[in-house]
Structure formats: structure tokens, C-alpha cells
N, C-alpha and C positions, 0 to 999 in steps of 0.2 A: 273449630280450629282446622279440621281437615279440609273444609270448603275454602277457607282462606288460603291455605297452602296451594290447593288446586287452582284457585283463581290467579295466585301469584305466578305459578308455573306457566299458565296459559299466556299471561301477559309477557313473561320473559321470552317464551317461544315466539311471540308475535313481533318482537322488536326487530327492526331491519338491521342488517349487518352494516357496520361502519366501513366505508370504502377506504382501503389502505392504498393511497396513491403511489407511494414509493415502492411498495411490494409489487403492485401491478406493473409499474414501469420496469422493474427488474425482471419480471417474468416475460414481459413483452420484449425486453431487450434481448433475452436469450433466444427468443424465436427469430427476431430480425437478424441477429448475429449469426445464427445457424443457417437460416434458410434464405435470407435476403428480404428486401421490401416487397417485391412482386409476389413471391411464392407464399408469403404469410397472409392468410386471409383473416377477415374479421372474425369468422367463426373460430379460427385457431386462437386468436387473441382472447376471445370470450372464454374459451375452454381453459386456456393457460392461466389467465388472471383470476378466473372465478367470478368475474363481474358480468352483469348482464349488458347486452348491447346498448340499451338506453343509457346506462350508467357511463359507459365509455364515451358515448356521443356527448353526453352532458358535460363530461370532464374535458374531453379533447376535441370535440366537434366532429372529427372524422379520423380515418386511418392515417392520413398525412399529419394531422395535428398530433396524434399519438406518437408517430415516429419522431417528429421534431422534439417532443418532450423526452422521448427515450434518448435521442442524441444528446440533449442537454444533460441528462442523467449520466450518460456514458462519459461525457467530458468531465463532469464533476467527480465521478468515481475513479476514473482511470487517467484520461489524458492530462488533466490539470496537475495531478500528482506527479506524473512522469515529467512533465515540462518544468515543474518546480525544481527538479534536480539540476536543471541548467542554471539556476539562479544562485547556486552555492559558490560565491565569488572567491572563497578561501581555497577552493580546490583548483588544481591546474586544469587547463582546458581539456587535456586528454582524459583525466580522471572523471571530470564532469560528464564528458561524452560517454565514457565507459559505464558510469552509473546510470545514465539515461538509457543507453542501449540495453543494459541489464534489466532495468525495470520494464521496458517494453517487451523484451524476450520473455520475462516472467509472465506478463499479461497474455502474450500470444500463446503460451504453452500451458497455461493454468488449466487444471481439470475442473475448476469451478465455473468456467465460462467456455463457450465454443472457441476453437482454435483460430488464431489469426487476429487481425484488426477488425473491429466492428465496422468502421467506415469503409475500409477497403473491401471487406466481404460484401457489404451492401452495394457499394458502387459497381462492383464487378458483375452484379446480376440485375441491374436496372434495365428496364425496357426503354426503348427510344422515346416513348411518349411521356416518361416520368421526368419532365424538364425541371419542375419545381424542386423535387427531391434531389435530383442530380446537381442542381445549382447550390442547394444547401450544403451538400457533402463537399462539393468543390470549394465552396467558401471556407469550410472548416479545414480542409487540406491546406488551403492557402494560408490560413491563420497559423497552422502548425509550422509551415515553412517560414513564416514571418517571425515566429518565436525563435527558431533556429538562427535566422538571419540576425536578429537583435543580439542573441547570445554571442555569435561570432564577431559581430562588429564591436561589441563591448570588449571582447578578448583581444581584438585587434588594437583597439585604443589603449589597452593595458600592456601592449607589447608582446603578447604571446603568439600573435599571428603577424607575419611580415606585412608592412604597409602596402606592398604591391600585390598581395594575394587578393582574390575576389571572393568576398563572403557570400555573395549571391550564388555563385557557382558552387561553392562548398555546401550551402544550404540545400540546393537542388540535388546535389550528389548524395548527401545524407538522407534526404527524403526518399530517393530512389532505393537506397540500401534498405531502409525501413519497409518499403513496400515489398521488396523482394523477400525480406524476412517473414512478412505476414503470409505471403504465398507459400513459402517453405513450411511454416507452421501449420498452415491449412492442409498441407500434404503429409503432415505427420512428423515434421522435424522436431527434435527435442530442444530443451533449453540449452543444453551443451552444444548442440549443432548450431544454434543461432549465435551463441557466444563465440564459436569459432569464426563465424562471419564477422562479428564485432572485432575480434582480435586481429583478423586480417586487415580490416578497414583501418584500425588504429596503427598497425605496422606501416601502412601506406601514408599515414598522416603527414610525416615530414615532407614527403614528395608532393603531397596534395597542396600544402600551404606554400610550397616553394614554386608552384606552377605560375 
């Protein structure tokens, strides 16, 4: 009996660990978010994820592949949920924007993740040689602006925004405000501080749509 138990224990200890892809992506996300793409090394990623380098290569091909998977994970966990708030058609345009800004401010200042926006933090520290990663992040920023543009055009069709207002300019303006909020959060601004920026922006809203 004791020999059987001993043999079972040896077999159990010899089983390889199952690779938890989502857990690894979340840990890698924290590193990229905090330090940026360039400053995060493969050895840092191996240590943080607990996976061996061959496992990461087999799953993601290289560091760039891992980063792209992390970006997809970030969009699914954070960006998509924030943007979904713009699709609540029963809310007035200003309330929808306030909820959207509030969700983003919450994300930027959460103690569960590094401060600021994952994409903005990463793009700010890219080397000139990282063309592929820069292009990927730029494409995602453009998609965020397109989401805002679609939201604003729909509200314009619904009569909440005057027909002579320019939704493209409004979307660009909101995107710039969000980028500024990310930088402020990175420098230590609290949720309340970011919401002050939100309130100021929305107080300007009547004049913005009248331009």
C-alpha cells in the first residue's frame, strides 16, 4: 500500500503544469502597462507569468505576438466595456458621455492596474524602430475615435446635436481630452480630479456643438 501511494505521489509531482493563457496575459499586461513595450524584456515576462520562455514562444511566437495578444485582452477587459456605455440610446448624449468618461477615469485610477491608459502609456515609450507596434496602437486609437464618431453621428441624426455641428471635430476633441486624462492619472491624479475635467468638458458641451 505504501509503495502504491509513493508511486502515485511521484507521478503527480511529475505532471507538467497547465499553461493558463489568460492569467499569463493579465500578468504580462501589467508589465507592459507599467513599463511600456521597450522596457519590458522577455526575462521580465517569464518571471511575471511563471511560464518558461519556450512556452511563451510556442503560444505567442515572440514578444511582439505576446504584446498583440495582451492588447486584445486589454480591449476585451476594459476598452470594449467602456465603449459599450456609448450605445445606451435611452440616455441623453451628455449622460452617455459622462458615464463613458467616468468608466475611463475609474480604469485610469484603479489600484488594481497601473495608472493611465494601457495604449497611451505604451505608445509614449516606443522606440522609433518599433514601427509594427506603433502602427497597431495607432490603429486601435483610430478605432476608438471611430466609435466616438459613430456615437456622435447617431446622436446628431436623433436631433441631440445640431446638423451643422462637426462630429469628426468633436470626436477628435474628446479623444484629446481622454489622452490628457491618462497623462494626469499617470502623474497621480485621482478619480475625483479626472471627473473635474469631465465636468468642465461637459459644461462646455453646448458651445462645442454650437461651433
